C-alpha positions, -999 to +999 in steps of 0.1 A: -179-449-077-164-463-113-131-486-104-113-468-133-124-436-144-108-410-126-118-373-123-093-347-134-078-344-094-073-385-095-104-394-076-129-425-088-155-413-109-184-405-087-216-424-105-246-406-084-276-401-100-271-371-103-235-373-117-255-373-157-219-367-173-196-389-154-224-414-161-224-413-197-187-416-193-184-444-175-213-461-198-191-453-229-159-468-215-178-499-202-191-507-242-154-494-254-152-460-267-130-441-265-136-412-245-101-398-244-082-391-279-047-405-287-033-372-277-044-372-241-075-347-246-106-357-246-126-370-278-152-353-293-180-376-280-171-367-242-167-330-249-203-335-270-219-350-233-198-314-219-214-291-245-252-309-244-249-310-204-239-276-207-265-265-232-292-279-206-285-265-175-284-229-196-319-235-204-334-246-175-314-213-161-330-192-177-363-208-181-364-214-144-387-188-127-362-162-106-346-159-145-346-127-159-349-137-195-369-167-210-354-190-233-369-189-268-382-213-289-350-216-317-330-222-283-349-250-270-350-272-307-319-264-311-306-280-282-333-308-284-321-315-323-283-314-304-293-342-277-308-362-310-274-361-326-256-368-294-281-399-292-279-410-323-244-412-321-241-431-287-264-457-301-239-454-334-204-464-312-222-484-288-258-501-299-270-485-266-272-523-249-275-520-213-242-517-190-256-535-163-221-539-138-191-525-134-164-551-129-183-573-110-201-545-095-240-540-099-256-511-111-287-491-085 
């Protein structure tokens, strides 16, 4: 759990391995990147994290064996480009220095 960041319902933000968006938000927060806008809403980078994660979820869902439709090459290329743009923005904002502790707690 993140000691400072909360979910929309006020609970501590879970940082389990399967909580990719939450882990990105915690990383950005610990590196001093604003994850909320000055008006109290989400920042652009926070929205990009959601968009990218949702895009990969959709691609996985349409590419799974149970799906009726398969992802196209263009969809996969678009998602890949978005991922690189997001990684570039995170690198620009944080210098990609690893965070190994949150307020004195060691990360798993």
